[in-house]
N, C-alpha and C positions, 0 to 999 in steps of 0.2 A: 851773408849767412842768415838763414831763416830758422827760427825756433817756432814750435807749435804755439799758436795763440788759443786762448780759452774764452776770450770775451767776444762780444758782438758789437758792431758799429751800426748806428741808425742815422741815415742821411734824410734830409727833408724829402717828402713825397716818395719814399721808397721803404721797402721792408728791411728789417734788421738783417745784416749780413754777417756771417761768421768771419772772424779774423783768420786768414790763412797762414799767417806767420808774423814774426816780429823781427825786423832787421836790427842787427847789432852794431854795424859799422858802416858809415856812409860819408860822402863828400858832397857838399852843396856850396858852390862858390868857394870862398876862402875857408869855410868851416870843414874840418876833417876831424871826425871823432865818433864816439859812441853815443847813440840816443835810441830811444824806443820809437819805432816806426811801424805802425800796424799796416798789414797788407790785406786789402779787401778787394774783391772783384766788384768794380763799379763801371757803369757806362759813362757817367758824366765827367769824372775827373781821373787823371793819372796819379795825382798825389795830393794829399791834404795834410798840411803841417798842423800839428796840434799846438796848444798853448804852451806845453812843456818845452817843445823844441824852440818856439819863438822866444820864450822867456830865457832859456839857456843860451841862445845865440844872440840875444839882444836884437831881434829882428822885428820888422813890421811889414805887413802886407799893404801894398799900394794898389788897390783895385782900379783906380782911375787911370793908371798908366800900365796896368797888367805887369806889375813887377813886385819883387821882394827886396826890401832894403835890409842889409845886415850891417850892424854898427860895431861889432867886436873886432879886435886886432887890425884887420885891413877892411875898413868900411867900403861897401860897394852896393850897387843896385843890380840885381839879377833879373833880366826880363824873362817873362814867360814866353816859351816858343810854341806858337799855335801850329798844329799839324794841318796845313792847308789841303793836303791830299785826302784826308779822312772825311768820310761822309758824316754829316751831323746826326747825332743820336737824338731820338725823340723820347721824351719822358712819357710814361703811361698816363700821367695826368693830362697830357695834351690830347688824348683820345677821349671821346665821349664814354665809351664802354671799356676802355683799357685794352690791353693786348690779349689776343686770342691764343690760348695754349693749344698746341698741336703736337701730336706724336710723330716722330720721324719714322719713316718706313724704308726698309732695305728691299729693293726690288730684286727678286730671284729669277733665274732663267726658268721659263715656263716648263712645267712638268717635274720640277725638282722639289725636294723637301728640305727644310733647314736641317743641317747635320746636328745631331745631338748625340753626344758620347757620354758614357759614364765617367765621372771624374776619376783620375788615378789617385792612388793613395798618397797622402802627404804626411809628413811627420808632425808631431804635436807642436814643435817650434814653428813650422811653416803655417800651421792652422792658426796659431796665435797671431803671427805676422799678417796673414791674410785678413783676419777680422780687424786688426788694427788699421791696416792700410785702407780697407773698404770703408770703415767708420770715419777715418780722417777725410777721405775724398767725399763721402756723403755730407759730412758737416761743413766742409768748405764750399760745397756746391759744384764741385768738378764733375760729379756723376749724380745720377738719380736712379731710383729703382726701375728696372726694365721689365717689360711685359712680353718680351720676345720669346718665341719658342726655340730659339737657337741658344746653345750654350757653348762657350769657348773653354778649352782647357787652359789651366793656369800653371805656369812653371815659376820656380824661384831660382835666380842666379845669385850666387854669393859675390858681393863686391869686394874690392881690395881692403876696405875698412872693416869687413866682417859682417856688414848689414846685408839684408836680402833685398833684391830687386825683383818686383813682380812683373812677369811677362805673360801677355795673353796671346794664345796661338789662334789666329784668325785665318789660317791657310785654307781650311776646308770651306769656310764661308766665302772667301775671296774667289774660289774656283767657280762657284755657282751664282755669283752676284752679277746682275746686269750692269755693264759699265756705262755710266751716264757720260756721254761725250759731248754734251752741249757746252758751247762757249759761255764762260762766266761773264756777266755784264760788268763793265768798268764802273768806277765811282762817278764818272761824269755822264754816263748814260741814264736817261730817265727810266723809271720803273714802269712796266707795262701792266702792273696788277691793278 
């Protein structure tokens, strides 16, 4: 279960990232319980244990053997599992000039214009929810402001718990988008760039 985080986390050689949520219940080895665990989008690590967790679980990091040692209740050593199939990520610090930012482009069928429709009326409750969800996604880095001439209609579907689920209708754009049917290169294939 994730709750909205309001703080930011700064890792070495990277910009401060907003916390996307705080996990309330988890299991690591023999430890089952509640602890604060900040969720941040990162390239370098899947999980970073904070001092609070290490102190509460009486744990120690063993970097020379890529393991975590837990000493409470049932003492054990938990090895880190390296994902061998994943490509290595490079830090921006490894490049002389950093990473080049580029805008993504959707290629349309020649002779067509991006569909743009006037938005349909939404209730005050839906407008408040729209602003809230967009701000949350902007803050967490899931989306960024777009410069596209295309606009998608947005609908809200009420969930079983009473909250609203935002749905974007991309059907009109999908009809005029050029389908890129190039095979994707595998992680073992060298880059041709």
